[in-house]
Every structure is written in C-alpha cells, then in structure tokens.
N, C-alpha and C positions, 0 to 999 in steps of 0.2 A: 727203413728209408731206402728208396730205390737208387740204383746206380745212376739213372737219369737225373734224379734230384741232386745227388751228391756232386755230379759233374757240373750241373747247372750252377751250383753254388761256386765252384771253382772258376768256371768260365765267366760268370757275370760279376763275381766279386761282391757277394752280398756283404753288406756292412752289418753292424749290430742292429738287432730288431728294436723297434720303437714300441713301447708298451703304454697302455692307458689312453683311452679316449673317452670323451663324454658326449652324450646325446640327450638333451633335455635334462631331466633330473635323475635319470637312470644311468648308472655307470656300467660300461662294458669294457672288457679288456680283450684286445686282439693283437696280433703281431703284424706290423707293417714291415715286411722285408724290404731292404733297399739294395738294388743292384747298381753298381757303379756304371756298368755298361749301358744300362737303360737310361740313366741320367745323361750320359754322353750322347746317345743316339736318338733320344726322343724328339729333339728339336729338328735335326736333319730329316728324320722320317716324316715329321709333321709338315715340313716344307714341301716334300714330295706330294703328300696328300693334298695340301692346299693348292698345288699346281694342277691337280686333276679333279678335285671335288669342288666345283664352283657353284653348284646349285644351292639355293637357300630354302628349297622345299624340304619337307620332312623325309628323312632317309633312315634305313635300317642297316646297321653294321654289325658284323660278327667278328670278334677277334678270337682266333684259334691259338691256343697255347699262350695265355695272357701273362704267364710268369708271375711277377710280384704284384702287378696291378698298376705300376707306375705309368706305363704307356697309355692304358685305356683312360685314366683320369686326365692325363695331359691332352689327349686327343678330344675328349668329351668337352673340356673347357673351351677348346678352339672351335668346335663344331656343335653348338647348342641345338642345332636343327637335326642332328643325327642321334638316334637312339642306339646306344652301344650295348652289345651283349658280350661280356667277357666269358671265357671258358678255360678250363684247365683239367688236367688228369690227376695231379697230385693234390692231396687234401691240404697240405701246408700252404701251397700256392693259392688255393681257393680261399683259405682263411685270410691270407694277406690281401688278396683282391677285395674281399668284403670289408676288411679294415680300412683300406684306402677309400672305398666307396662311402662308407659311413663317415669317415673323417671329413671328406670333402663335400658330403651332402649333395651329390650331383643327381638331379632328377632324371637325367638322360642316360644314366648308367644302370643297367639292370643287375640284379644279384647274379654272381657268377654261377655257371652251371658246370657239372662234370661232363667232360667230353673226351672220349677215346677216339682219336682221329683215325685210327686204323680200322675202325668199325664202319659198317655200311651207313650211308647217310640217313636211313630210316631211324637209326639209333642216336641221332645227333640232337637230342633235346627237343624233338618235336618240330623241327624246322620243315616247312612245306616247300614244295617245288617253287622256284622263282620267288622267294620271300625276302631275299637280301639284296641291297643295292651295292654293298661293299663288304669284302672279306679281307682281313689283315692277318698275316702270319709272320711273326718276327723270331728269328733265331731258333727255329725248331728242326728243320729238315736235316741238318748235319749232326744233331745230337739225338736222333731217334732212328728206329729201324726204317728201312725202305718202305715197309707196309704203311707207315704213317704218311709218307709223301704220296704214295699211291692213293690212299684213302682221302687225303686232302683234295687232290685234283678231281677224283671221282665225285665226291660230295659237292664240292663247289660248283662243278658243272651242272649239278641238279638244282641247288638252292639259290644260285645267283640269278638275278634277273637279267634279261637281255640288255646288253650295253652296260652291265654291271662290271665292277672292277675288283680284281684280286691283286693285292699287293703283298709280295713276299720280300723278306729282307734277310740278309746274311752273307757269308762268304760262299763262293761258288767256283766250280771248275769250268773251263771253257775249252771245248773240243779236246777233251782229255788232258788238258794242261792246267796246272795250278800255279799261280804267281801271286805275290812274291814268295820268297823263301819262308817268311813267317807263316804264310798260309799253308805251305807244303808241310812245315813242321807241325802245324796245328792239325792238319788232316792225318798225319801219321800218329799223333798222340791220341786222336779220337779213335782210330782203328785199333790201336793198341789196347785202349780201354774197352772197346766193344767193336768186334769185327763188323757189326751191322751199322755202325755210324760212319760218318765221313762226308766230305763236301760233295754235293750233287752237281752233276754236269748240266749246264744250261741247255745244251742240245737235247739231252734226255728230257728235261723239264718242258722244253718247247714242244717236243713230240707228245709228251703226256698231256700237255694242255690241249693240243689239237685233237687228240682222241676224245676229249671231254668238252669240246666246243669252246675252248679258251685260246685266244690268240695272244702270243707274246708280242705286245705292242711296243714296249720300250724297256731299256735297261739303263738305270741311272747309277752312275758311280757315286759311292758314298765314302765318308771318312773311314779310316782304319781298314782299307782294302775289302770293304763290303760293297754289295750292290742291292738296289731295289729292282725287282722284276715286276713289271706291270702287265697283267693279263686282262684282256677285255673279252667278255662273253659275246660271241657273235650269233649264236644260234641256240635253240632249245635242244637239249640232249635227251 
C-alpha cells in the first residue's frame, strides 16, 4: 500500500467498506470505499459544474484521480448527457470506482482506467488530441509530487477541446501565502509526510496553465477553505 493511498485514507476519512452487490442473477463482491470529505464536497462542486456546463448536447468528461468513485457517480446522475471516464492510479481505488459504477448501473460512466498523471499524455489511456469537453481533478495536486501537477496541465492542454473546461478543486496557496492557520498546518503536515507534497500556489498554476493554452478564468471559494479553479482552453497547443 503506497504512502499516497495511506494518506488519502487519513485525509478523506474513509469509512467502513460496503461489501456485496448484485447484478442480475450473478453475485459479485467489490469494495465501495466511502470518503466523508467526498460526501461533503460533492454537492458544492456539482453546483459549480452546473453553473458552467449548461449545454444539453452530448459531452465527454475525464475525471483524473477519481478516488473512491463517489464524485463521478454523483456528477453522472446530474449530467446524463455527459459520458464520464473515471481514472485512478491505485488498484484499490479502481476497484471501488467499478463497484460504485456497477451498483448504480449508470450507462454514462465508463469502466475506470489506470492513469499515471505524471506520464506523457500519449500514455493516458488512448485519449486523442481535443477529445474531451471537460476535465475534473479533485484533491490531487497537494497530495502528489509536482510531476503530477505538471503532467496534468501538459496533458489537458492537449486532450481538451477548444473552449473546453478544466476544473480543479482543493486547498491552494495565493502569492506565497497560505490561509487560514488550519491550511498552514495541513501544508506542514503534508510536507512532513512527503517533501514532494504540499499546497500549490495559484500564481504558479496560472502560469503553468498559460504555457499549455489554458486560461484561469475564475476562482470559486468553496467550503472548508478550499477553492475551485476554472481553466478555459483558448487555443490549440
């Protein structure tokens, strides 16, 4: 079990796994992990998505680092016109995502794929240039090495369609400053656990976005001292 996964359990507050689900006459058993934080933030994040995704035409969305799978099924129910592709690095998370997908029987959620966000976009499960309308990334950047953040922006700059949207969510630093004290303490605990982790500065992310054809269009304050960053793709990279 990786340090990333161990801390994700601590940060998100996974509850007891749910076992046993049925599909037709064949019984299958998977683990649906439950993150308390995901239950708390899924509706506020959905509200931001609803304010920006207003089209009823068919769209393609990629969720990077889908965690337990709670977010993707919640969003898929609200946006039946969007086909959602969940992805993860950890096998246990992939199993949980598939368990949620099977349990809710959502036709617009694809089976989860393995995705190492630090790798070049050519290795991202076969995504083609300008193939996605929407990319969602929740609570990943601060609990992963900087190479993952770099890989995220580089790949999204390639696979996102023009005028497509990248939504990221989590706690961030602003111009070298972190507030409130709880986020300062959190950042210090992250760096103590792994020097490669820590809150990313919005100024750095804005510059990184610009280098990859993504414009930081809006910052939305969220509960529990988090923010949604909304990047719009202006040009082909």
